[in-house]
C-alpha positions in Angstrom: 127.5 145.8 166.9 130.3 147.8 168.8 131.5 149.6 166.0 128.1 150.9 165.1 128.3 153.5 168.4 131.9 154.2 169.0 132.0 157.3 166.8 128.9 158.3 168.9 130.1 157.2 172.6 134.1 159.0 171.5 132.3 161.9 171.1 130.3 161.8 173.8 133.3 161.0 175.8 135.0 164.2 174.1 132.4 166.4 174.9 131.8 165.6 178.8 135.9 165.4 179.4 135.6 169.5 178.2 132.5 170.2 180.3 134.9 168.6 183.6 137.7 170.6 182.3 135.4 173.4 181.8 134.0 173.2 185.4 137.6 172.6 186.6 138.6 175.9 185.5 135.5 177.5 186.6 135.9 176.3 190.0 139.6 177.0 190.1 139.1 180.7 188.8 136.3 181.2 191.4 138.5 180.1 194.2 141.0 182.5 193.9 139.3 185.6 193.1 138.9 187.7 196.0 135.7 189.9 195.0 132.9 190.7 196.7 129.2 190.9 195.3 126.9 193.4 196.9 123.2 192.6 197.3 121.8 194.4 194.1 124.8 192.4 192.2 123.0 189.5 193.4 119.4 190.2 192.5 121.1 191.3 188.9 122.6 188.1 188.5 119.8 186.4 189.3 117.5 188.3 187.3 119.6 187.8 184.1 119.8 184.3 185.0 115.8 184.3 185.4 114.8 186.3 182.5 117.2 184.5 180.2 115.9 181.3 180.6 112.2 182.2 180.3 113.0 183.7 177.0 114.9 180.9 176.3 112.2 178.3 176.8 109.6 180.4 175.7 111.6 180.9 172.2 111.6 177.3 172.4 108.1 176.8 172.8 107.3 179.2 169.9 109.4 176.7 167.7 107.8 173.6 168.5 104.4 175.0 168.3 105.3 176.3 165.3 106.6 173.3 164.0 103.3 171.4 165.0 101.1 173.6 163.7 102.5 173.7 159.9 103.8 177.0 159.9 107.5 176.3 158.9 106.1 174.2 155.8 107.0 175.6 152.4 104.6 177.5 150.5 102.8 175.2 148.0 102.4 177.5 144.5 99.0 177.1 142.9 99.1 177.2 138.8 97.4 180.2 137.6 97.0 180.6 133.9 99.5 183.5 132.4 97.3 186.4 131.4 100.4 186.9 128.7 99.4 183.6 127.1 103.1 182.1 127.8 
């Protein structure tokens, strides 16, 4: 039974480790930079984050809406008689 989930657990462990490593690198780089950001920079950063999230949430919502309404279904072919008689 344990062998069934071993691959999934290993993948999750590797991904969480990579996320932790990326977070460590981010915090280290952030603490070594002495750059100051103006109020305009903070406003631009916040607006960029908000608009990116709104766009991402909106597109994901449209994808689920499209999937549930059947817009992603394959086109059904209609057998029509060929006018040439073939």
